[in-house]
C-alpha positions in Angstrom: 203.4 -47.1 -68.6 202.2 -43.5 -68.6 204.5 -41.0 -66.8 203.6 -38.0 -64.7 206.1 -35.2 -64.4 206.0 -33.6 -61.0 207.7 -30.2 -60.7 208.1 -28.9 -57.2 209.5 -25.6 -56.0 210.3 -26.9 -52.6 211.9 -30.2 -51.5 210.3 -33.6 -51.3 210.5 -33.4 -47.5 208.7 -30.1 -47.4 206.1 -31.4 -49.8 205.6 -34.8 -48.1 202.1 -34.3 -46.8 200.9 -33.0 -50.1 202.7 -35.9 -52.0 200.9 -38.4 -49.8 197.5 -36.8 -50.7 198.5 -36.7 -54.4 199.4 -40.4 -54.4 196.1 -41.2 -52.5 194.2 -39.2 -55.2 195.9 -41.1 -57.9 195.1 -44.4 -56.2 191.5 -43.5 -55.9 191.5 -42.9 -59.6 193.0 -46.3 -60.2 196.7 -45.3 -60.6 199.4 -46.7 -58.3 203.0 -45.4 -58.6 205.3 -48.1 -59.9 202.4 -50.4 -60.9 200.5 -48.7 -63.6 201.9 -45.1 -63.6 205.5 -43.7 -63.2 206.2 -40.4 -61.7 209.3 -38.4 -62.5 210.1 -35.8 -59.8 212.1 -32.7 -60.1 212.6 -30.5 -57.0 214.0 -26.9 -57.0 214.7 -27.1 -53.2 213.6 -23.4 -52.9 215.8 -22.2 -55.8 213.0 -21.0 -58.1 215.6 -19.9 -60.7 216.1 -23.7 -61.4 212.4 -24.3 -62.2 212.7 -23.5 -66.0 215.5 -26.0 -66.4 213.7 -28.7 -64.4 210.5 -28.1 -66.3 212.5 -28.5 -69.5 213.9 -31.8 -68.4 210.3 -33.1 -67.8 209.2 -31.9 -71.2 212.1 -33.6 -72.9 211.2 -36.7 -71.0 207.9 -36.5 -72.8 205.7 -37.0 -69.7 202.0 -37.4 -70.3 201.0 -34.7 -67.8 202.9 -32.2 -65.8 202.0 -31.4 -62.2 203.3 -28.0 -61.0 203.4 -28.2 -57.2 204.4 -25.2 -55.2 202.4 -22.4 -56.5 203.0 -19.6 -59.0 206.8 -20.1 -59.7 206.5 -23.8 -60.7 203.3 -23.2 -62.6 204.8 -20.4 -64.6 207.9 -22.5 -65.4 205.7 -25.3 -66.6 203.6 -23.1 -68.8 206.7 -21.6 -70.3 208.2 -25.0 -71.0 205.3 -26.5 -73.0 202.1 -25.9 -74.9 201.5 -29.6 -75.7 201.6 -31.3 -72.3 198.6 -30.8 -70.0 199.5 -29.0 -66.8 197.8 -29.5 -63.4 198.4 -26.8 -60.8 197.2 -25.4 -57.6 197.3 -21.7 -56.9 196.1 -19.2 -54.3 196.2 -16.4 -57.0 193.9 -15.7 -59.9 195.1 -17.9 -62.8 193.1 -15.8 -65.3 194.6 -12.5 -64.2 198.1 -14.1 -64.3 197.6 -15.3 -67.9 197.8 -19.0 -67.0 194.4 -19.9 -68.4 191.9 -18.2 -70.7 189.0 -18.6 -68.2 188.0 -20.8 -65.3 185.2 -22.6 -67.0 187.2 -23.1 -70.3 190.9 -22.9 -69.3 192.1 -23.6 -72.9 195.1 -25.5 -74.0 194.9 -28.7 -75.9 193.6 -31.8 -74.3 195.2 -35.0 -75.5 192.9 -37.9 -75.2 194.4 -41.2 -74.2 196.7 -42.5 -71.5 195.3 -40.8 -68.4 191.6 -41.1 -69.2 189.4 -43.7 -67.7 
């Protein structure tokens, strides 16, 4: 079963509404947590200094994709932890200016075909 790593800067309770939307989006794409996809969660509970360690745990777990929830701190920790695992993130800042992607139309990185493609 493919595994998604979810790195959150807040707590699960604070992120509950977004998690519901995330799971709904997965469901619409044909993935249901516990049925055909597993999700490993790591929460920093507002302690952003813990994010690099938590991101490292998910990388060592060899998740198929890493979701950085919670903005810039979790996204930067995920990017620092891996160059091989695709990272999905949402930001209100410019990801090009912050060095997260090469450009918006061609963000870069290596795309690994397989387990999450339909």
